[in-house]
C-alpha positions in Angstrom: 7.6 -3.1 14.2 9.3 -3.7 17.5 5.9 -4.2 19.2 4.7 -6.6 16.5 5.4 -10.2 17.3 7.8 -11.6 14.5 7.5 -8.1 12.8 11.0 -8.3 11.3 10.6 -11.8 10.1 7.2 -11.0 8.5 8.6 -7.9 6.8 11.6 -9.9 5.5 9.2 -12.6 4.0 6.8 -10.1 2.5 9.5 -8.0 0.9 11.4 -11.0 -0.4 11.3 -11.8 -4.1 8.9 -14.6 -3.4 6.6 -12.5 -1.2 6.6 -9.7 -3.7 5.8 -12.1 -6.5 2.8 -13.5 -4.5 1.5 -10.0 -3.8 1.8 -8.9 -7.4 0.2 -12.2 -8.6 -2.8 -11.8 -6.4 -3.2 -8.2 -7.6 -3.0 -9.3 -11.2 -5.8 -11.8 -10.5 -7.9 -8.9 -9.1 -8.0 -10.1 -5.5 -6.6 -8.3 -2.4 -2.9 -8.6 -2.4 -2.8 -10.1 1.1 -4.7 -13.0 -0.4 -1.7 -14.0 -2.3 0.4 -14.5 0.8 -2.0 -15.8 3.5 -1.4 -19.5 2.9 2.3 -19.0 2.9 2.2 -16.9 6.0 0.2 -19.5 7.9 2.6 -22.3 6.7 5.7 -20.3 7.6 4.7 -18.7 10.9 1.7 -20.8 12.1 -1.9 -19.8 12.6 -1.4 -18.8 16.3 0.6 -15.7 15.4 -2.2 -14.2 13.4 -4.8 -14.4 16.1 -3.3 -11.1 17.2 -5.1 -8.4 15.1 -2.0 -6.2 15.4 0.0 -8.8 13.4 -2.7 -8.9 10.7 -2.8 -5.1 10.5 1.0 -5.0 10.3 0.9 -7.4 7.3 -1.7 -5.1 5.6 0.5 -1.9 6.2 3.6 -3.7 5.0 1.8 -4.9 2.0 0.7 -1.4 1.2 4.2 -0.1 1.3 5.5 -2.9 -0.8 2.8 -2.6 -3.4 3.6 1.2 -3.6 7.3 0.4 -4.2 6.3 -2.1 -6.9 4.4 0.6 -8.8 0.9 -0.1 -7.7 -1.7 2.2 -6.2 -4.8 1.6 -4.1 -7.8 0.8 -6.3 -10.2 -0.1 -3.4 -9.5 0.1 0.3 -11.6 -3.0 1.1 -12.1 -6.1 -1.0 -14.0 -9.0 0.6 -12.1 -12.3 0.9 -14.7 -15.0 1.5 -12.5 -18.1 1.2 -9.3 -16.8 2.7 -8.1 -18.6 5.8 -6.4 -15.6 7.4 -8.0 -12.3 6.2 -11.7 -11.5 5.7 -10.9 -8.3 3.7 -7.9 -6.6 2.2 -6.9 -3.7 -0.1 -7.1 -4.1 -3.8 -4.4 -2.5 -5.9 -3.8 -1.7 -9.5 -0.8 -0.7 -11.5 -0.1 3.0 -11.5 -1.5 4.6 -14.7 0.6 7.7 -14.9 4.2 8.7 -14.7 3.4 11.6 -12.3 3.4 9.3 -9.3 6.9 8.2 -10.1 8.1 11.8 -10.6 6.6 12.9 -7.3 7.7 10.0 -5.3 5.5 7.7 -3.1 5.3 10.0 -0.1 3.9 13.0 -1.9 1.7 10.9 -4.1 0.2 9.2 -1.1 -0.2 12.5 0.7 -2.1 14.0 -2.3 -4.2 10.9 -2.7 -5.4 11.2 0.8 -6.4 14.9 0.8 -10.1 15.7 1.3 -11.7 17.7 -1.5 -11.5 20.9 0.5 -7.8 20.3 1.3 -7.1 19.6 -2.4 -8.8 22.9 -3.4 -6.6 24.8 -0.9 -3.5 23.0 -2.1 -4.3 23.8 -5.7 -4.8 27.5 -4.9 -1.6 27.6 -2.9 0.4 26.0 -5.7 -1.1 28.3 -8.3 -0.1 31.3 -6.2 3.4 29.9 -5.8 3.7 29.4 -9.6 2.5 32.9 -10.3 5.1 34.3 -7.8 7.8 32.1 -9.5 7.0 33.7 -12.8 8.2 37.1 -11.5 11.5 35.7 -10.2 12.9 35.9 -13.7 12.2 39.6 -14.1 
């Protein structure tokens, strides 16, 4: 964040009640979450700041973390935004459907969601083995 121009101010706005509401509202309308804040970002910070691709990427990463903390998960990594003034694409989110994610926490859930099929198979085998070993601990 230190290398991102106005990074602290951007994060402060995005994570504010107003910013969170805008992100959730866009998601509820089925559009990429960043589409809900782009006009407000331009109005508040000016267009020139967002010419830097690092700043736009930072907004996307911050949005992902905020949406996760709000109980949303990634539905589609890329959603086209034809009429948006700031972003041409952004991630589309949906409300989490199961309670497992809340029980595991966002870090583990995100880790599991990003495993390749081969990695997932190895993780399942390892967890099954661990559970079988745990069954013998009570003997």
